[in-house]
Residue, then its C-alpha position, 0 to 999 in steps of 0.5 A: m693261860a691267855n698268852v705266852r707271856d702269861l705263861k712264862r710269867n707263871i712259870n717263873g713265879m712257880i720257880y721263884d716260890v719253890v726257891d723261896e720256900c726251900y730256902s726258908i725250910q733251910l733256914y729253920n731246918t738245916s737237916k733238909t738242906e740236901e732235899t731242898d737243894a735237890f728240889i731247887d735243881d729239879a726246879a731249875d731244870f724244869q724251867e729250862g726244859i719247859m722254856s725250850e718247849i715254849k720256844k719250839a711250840k707252833n700252835k695252840k695244841d702244843f701250848k695246851s699240852i705245855v699248860e697241862k704239864v705246868e699245871k701237873t707240875q704245880e700240883e706235884w710241887v705243892a705236895r713235895l713242899n708239904k712233905l718237906q715241912 
């Protein structure tokens, strides 16, 4: 991540992708509505929490830990989406 703006853009893109994919899954498989709704709620909570961490961050060390957390979450979400399909 080059700067805070790119980090925020990446996070918002992640959230958009999760919501979009969850709605697609709901469209084709209504039995997974509860699971996908829970995933969307988790994604919204993550976005809220990580954005507040970004606002509180003061130095590069803080941002590095945030970037690592975002990358770890991306990997977990990919695995979670694959299980839903």
